[in-house]
N, C-alpha and C positions, 0 to 999 in steps of 0.2 A: 127349739128354743122357743119359751113363753113370750108372749108378745100382747101389748095392753092397746088399747083404741089409739091410734094415731101412729102408732111403730109399725115401721115396716121392715122387714126381712132385708140388710143390707146385701144379703149374698143372690137376694131374688132379681129376677131378670127384668130390668126397668120395662113398664108399660109405655104402651105405644102413644103418643098422642094421637089428639085426632087429626086426620088430615095430614100424617106424613108420609103414607105412601102416594097420595095424590100428590102431594109435594116433588117428592122424587122422581113419578113418574113425568111430570109435566117438562122436567128437563131436556132439552134435545139431546138426542144420542149423539155422544164424541166420536167423531171418524178418525179413524189413524192415520190415515192422509192430512187431516187438517191441522190434527196434534203436531204434526212433524213441522208442517209448511207454517205455523202460523205460532210456533214456540213464543214463548219468552224471552227463547235464548235462540243463536244459531246453532245451524247442524250443518257439517257438509260429510260427505266419503269422499276418499281417495285411494288412487291405487298404491301400491308399497311403494314406488317413486315419486308418490306425492301429487299428479295429476287428478284433477277433479272430476268425481265420477259423479255427484249427487249433493246438490245445497239446497239449503231451503228457502222459502220465501224471506223468511224475517233477515237472514244475514245478506240477500238480494237488496234488500230495500234497505239495510243499513249503509251497504258500500254504494250502492245507485248502478248496481250491474243486471245484466239481463242473462237470464239464465243460461243463453247460448254463448255470453260472453265468456263464460267459465268454465261448463262443464266440454270436457275432451280439448279442452283450449289452454287453458292454464293448469299450473302447480300451487299448491297452497303456501310456499314460501314465496310465491310471485306476489301474494295479496300483502306482503309484508314490509315495511320499512327495510331500507338498507341494513339498519342497525339488527334489524329484525331479524331477515334471511342471514346476517351473516351469525347470529346465536343460534339459529335454527339448524344451520348447518354443521356446528361446532358443538353442540350442547342437547338442544331439543331433539335431532333426529336419532344421533347415537344412542342417547337413554329410552329414548322409544323402542330403539330396537333391543336394547339389551332386556329392558324392564316391562316392556308389553304393555306399560301403561305410564302416562306422567301427567299430572296437574297443577292446576292452578297457576300456571306460568303465563305472566305478565307480559304481552308484547304490544306491539301499534299494526293493526293493517291499514293501509292504503287505499281509499275509496277511488273511485271513478273520477270525481271533480278534484283528486290529488289531496284533499283531506285525509288526516289522522283520525283513527279509531283506536282510543286504547281498549284492550281488551285482555280477560283472563280468558286463557285455553286451556282444555283437558282432550288428549288425544289416548285413544284404546285400539289396539291391535287385534282385529278380529279373526280368528280363527278356525280351521275347518274341523273337522270328524277327524283327521288326520293328525292335526295337531298343527299343520302349517299354514302360515300367516296368508290370508286372504286380502285384506282391506284394512285402511285405516279410520276410524269413526273419530269426529272431532268435535268437541262441542264447544261454542265460545260464547262468553256472557260481554253486554258491553258494560264497561268497567269507567265511561265519562266521570260518572257522578261520583266514584271512589278516585278516581285521579284528581278530579277538582277539591275533592275534603282533603286530599294529601298537599296539593299545593297549597291551599289556606293554611294546614298545618306547617308547613314548611315557612309560608309568608309570616304568620305569627310566630314562629320560632327564631325567624331572622329579626322581625322586630325586637321581641325580647332580648336577644343577644344583643342588639342595636341599644336599645335600654339601658342593659346591664352597663355596658361598655360607659353610654354617657354618665351613668350614676359612679362607675369607678374613678372616672376623670374628675367629677364634681367630688367625691370622697377624697382623691388623691391631693388633689387644691387646697380642699377644707383642711385637708390635714396638715399641707406646707403650712398655711396661715397661721399655724397654732404652736409653730415652732421657729426659733430665730432664723432667720437665712445664715448668718454666722455669727460665730462666737466672739467676744470681745478679745482682742490680743492684750495678755497682762505681760508686762515686762518682768523676765525672772520666771515664767510660768509658762509650760506646754500643756495645751489643752487640744480633747477628742472627745468626739460623743457620736451614738449611733443610735436611730432610732428603726425597731425591728417591727413589721406593720402582720401580725397575725393573719389577719382577713383584710382582702383589698376591698371587700362591700361594705365595710364597715368603719368609722370614725373612730381612733381610738382614744383614752383620756388619758395618757400618759404625756408628759412634757417636762422639760428644762430650759435653761437659760444660763448667763454667765454677762455681767453686765458691769459697768464702773460707778462707785459711788463717790461720794464727795471725800477729799481728803488723802487721795491716794487707795483708797481702798476699794474692793470688789464684793460684788453678792452675787451667788449662785446658789438654784436651788433645781431641785427633781423632783416630781411630784406624779399621783398615779389618781385619776378621779374613776370612782364607783361608777361602771356602765359603760355602755357602749352607744355611738349615734347623735345626733343633732342634740339630743340633750346634753351628754358628756361632753359634747364640743362648746354648749354654751358655758357648762362649768368651768372649761377647759382655760377660756379666754378669760372668763372674770378671775380665775384664781391667778393667770399667769400677769393680768395688769394690776390685779391688786397688791401680788408680791413686789412686782418692781415699783409700785405708788408707795406703798407700806415702807419700803427700805428705805427710800430717799427721805421720808417724813422721821422714820424713828429706826437705823438701821442696825440696831439689837436684835439678834436672829430670833429669840422667845418673843420680843414683842412684834417682830413682822407676823409670827403664824398666828399670835392672840388677834392681830387686825383682820387678817383672812378666815379665822373662826368667826370672829364677829358678822364679816359681811355673810361669808356664805348661810350662816344661822339666820341672818335679818333676811337674806334673798329666799329660802329655800326652807321655811317654817311651815308650810302648810302638810300636805296631805302625800306631798312627794319631795321627802327630805333629799337633800344632795350631800355627799361629803367627800373627801380625798385622803391621802396621803401625802405629806411634803415632810421634807427634810431641806432646810434652808440654811446657807454658809455665808461667814463675812469673814474675807479673806484681808490680812493687813500684815503687808512687806516687810519684813526684818532685815533693815540695812546694815545693822551690826552686823550679824552671824550669818545673814544670808538665810535662805527661806522665807516660809510664810508663818503667821501665827494665825490659826483659824479655829471658829466658833461655829458650831455646829447646832439646828436645834431642830428638833423632831416632833412632828406630830403623827404616830402611827405609823412612820416607815420603816421599810426594813434598814439595819443598822447600816452605814457606811463601811469600806474595807479599805485598811491601809497597807500598803504594800512599801514595806522599808527598802532602803537600801542596802542594809546587811542580809538581805535575802529572808526575811521574818515578814508574815503577814497575819492581822487578828482583825475582827471587827470591833469598831470603833463603839463603847458603851453610850446607849441614849436609851434605858429601859423605862420605861411607863408611859412613853409619850401617847397621847390618845389621838383620836380619828379628829380632823379638822371639818369641823359644821355639824358634828353630832350633840356635842354640849355645848351650852351658854359659856361655859370657862371651862375650858380645856387644859388640860394639864400637858407645858409643854416639856419635853425633857432636853438637856443641853449639854455640852461636852465642848472643851475646848484641848488642842493640842497644837505640835510644829509638825510644819511641813517641810523638812529638811533636803538639801541637796540630795537628789536619789531617791526621793520617796515617791510615791504616786498613790494619789485616792482615788477609789471609786466608788462612784454612786449608781445604784440602780433599781429597778420596779420588781415587782414581785412576779411579772412574767418571765422572769429567765429561772428564776428558784422554783415555782411552780410547774414550770415546764415538765413534760411527763417525759421519763425516759423509755427505752425498749425493755429494761430488765424489770421484769414482772409488772411493767406499768408505774413505777415508783415515781415520785416528783424527784426533779432533780435536788432540790433543796440546799439550806445553808451550808451546810457540813461541807457539801461536793464545792461549793460556789468557795469556800475558803480553801479547801484543798487545789483549788485550782488556782487560787492564787498565790499561795505558797510555792506553787511550782514555776509560776512566772516571775516572781521576785527574784533579784529587784528587774524592773520594766520601767519602761515609758510608758505616756500617754496613748501613743498612737499604738504601739506593740500591742497595750492591754485590748483597746478596742476592738483590734483586726482578730486577737484570739479570742475576745467574746462573739464576735460575729461569726467565727470559723466552728463556735460552740452552738450558736445557734442553729446554723446551717445544719450541722451534725444532728439536733435532735428533731430538726425538720416539722412534722406535723405534731408533734410533741408540743410545740411553743404554742397553747391557745388562747393566751392572750398576748397584747403588746408587750413591747420590753423596749424599756430606753435607759441606757447607758452613760454616765459622762466620766471621765477621766480626767484630771489633774495631777501634774508633775512638775517636780522643779529639777531642773538639768545641774549637772555638776558643769560650773562655769571653764573647766579646764579638764573634761574628761570625755572620753570617748563614751557618747551615750546609746549604743547598739546594747538590745537586748543582751544579758548573761555579763556584760562586764561589769567588772567590782574594781 
């Protein structure tokens, strides 16, 4: 190989640096006896029955024994704790006899003063030229630092679990404050609701309510705030307060959602905009014909599902409704209909329809929910919510987002209301 000045053949032997020979020759010669006695680990040799035949100074110093206390007087298992002796007899010794070697076993040895020393033990059976076992050689490593490290990790894990539990309790408490403790009792109407929490570690943004308004009318709403956590909780609280306050001022559903849109657009118009989908309804009882007249307004929310007394079910048309809080003048879609005796109205958030199924990982979807409703109708509010809860349980971890459902039902005044009866 051609070389130029300054290059050196990488395959050539390294040049001796000045003084290397003198440096190594000046080191004291290691004695095999000294290497054994003062090794950084403990050594001991035992007969096949475990009687100690030889032990080094390192292990004696660790345990606080004199050589005469152990050699010919004690067995290796005698130096172990009660639990260690039991493990030695039932696992360690039988495996050593079968395999001829066993390594890295964590045990505790008892010192002369009664203290305990965590150790890692490796034992090997020495055999003669004829293959017959002669004695057992054992190496002992001080595992005190390792044990302290493991205990520190355990304490840190336990503290982390306690912190997580406190966070869960805080999240649960905060979530409960965002939902009504009870729904208003409306004469001639049965109501049921359910909130499915996808993760107990984060506050969700779904919300609902049913409350009285003036002149014998009632308002209801169900919505879903974008995102999770404290920020979503703040928007949820603001949305619930605004909806109830706006409905008192002007109960027209479209006006209520426009007021909410104005508030959100004003409060969150910076670099971190916040928005939600909401469906708001105004319920007015029809004393002449029975049932209720309902006007629904939707701001980008999934359509409500109407389950009729005749066994049919369909989504109520609220097309084109825009998200609340995005545009300064959002379009609000409305629809008006009757809820007659035997009918049930179901409101839901998209955590239900966007849940993953076990079939190819598909979303549950609007069509599946419609088929689900058609199979239920005619039904009651409570039976509908119970069926939805069972469905959510069946979907299991596929429900990746919180899901809220609210059902209202007009019972027949003189008919058995058990599901399936007509």
